C-alpha positions as CSV (number, residue, x, y, z in Angstrom):
1,M,-0.1,-0.2,-0.1
2,Q,1.2,3.4,-1.0
3,T,-0.1,6.8,-0.3
4,T,1.1,10.4,-0.8
5,I,1.7,13.5,1.0
6,S,-0.7,16.6,-0.2
7,S,0.8,20.1,-0.3
8,K,-0.9,20.7,3.2
9,F,1.4,17.5,4.7
10,Q,-2.1,15.1,5.0
11,V,-1.9,11.6,4.1
12,V,-5.0,9.4,3.4
13,I,-5.1,6.0,4.9
14,P,-5.8,3.5,2.3
15,R,-9.2,2.0,2.9
16,Q,-7.6,-1.8,3.3
17,A,-5.8,-0.5,6.3
18,R,-8.8,1.7,7.4
19,E,-11.0,-1.7,7.3
20,H,-8.7,-4.2,8.7
21,L,-8.1,-1.8,12.0
22,N,-11.6,-0.6,12.2
23,L,-10.5,3.2,12.1
24,K,-13.3,5.7,12.5
25,P,-13.6,9.2,11.4
26,Q,-12.0,11.7,14.2
27,Q,-10.4,8.7,16.0
28,K,-7.1,9.8,17.2
29,L,-3.6,8.6,16.6
30,T,-0.5,8.5,18.5
31,V,2.7,9.3,16.0
32,I,6.0,8.2,16.7
33,E,9.1,8.6,14.7
34,K,11.6,5.9,14.7
35,D,14.7,4.6,12.9
36,G,13.2,7.1,9.6
37,M,9.7,5.5,10.1
38,L,6.5,7.2,11.1
39,V,4.3,4.8,13.2
40,L,0.7,5.5,13.5
41,I,-0.8,3.8,16.8
42,P,-4.7,4.1,17.0
43,L,-5.4,5.3,20.5
44,Q,-7.9,3.2,22.8
45,N,-10.1,4.2,25.6
46,L,-9.5,2.3,28.7
47,E,-12.9,0.6,29.0
48,S,-11.7,-1.4,25.7
49,L,-8.6,-2.4,27.5
50,R,-10.0,-4.0,30.6
51,G,-9.6,-7.9,30.9
52,I,-6.8,-7.9,28.4
53,A,-4.4,-9.6,31.4
54,A,-7.0,-12.0,32.6
55,G,-5.7,-15.0,33.5
56,A,-2.0,-14.1,33.2
57,N,0.3,-15.5,35.8
58,V,1.5,-12.9,38.5
59,A,3.1,-15.0,41.0
60,D,6.3,-13.6,42.3
61,Y,6.4,-11.0,39.3
62,R,7.7,-8.2,42.0
63,D,10.3,-10.6,43.7
64,K,12.5,-11.3,40.7
65,K,16.1,-10.3,41.5
66,D,16.9,-8.8,37.8
67,R,13.9,-6.2,38.5
68,Y,14.1,-2.5,40.0
């Protein structure tokens, strides 16, 4: 997929990517520049993140000697 930067420095996210990521109009994106690349990360509300670590084994997590 390719897109072009407009004279106003705007870009269009291709339809295939928008649909695959379920992006919506007015949705916020975080822009990160890393190693000469731009990374766009869709912001998610906290409610949508609820339960993503359910069932994670956290036994002795804080007791590891290699962590500060």
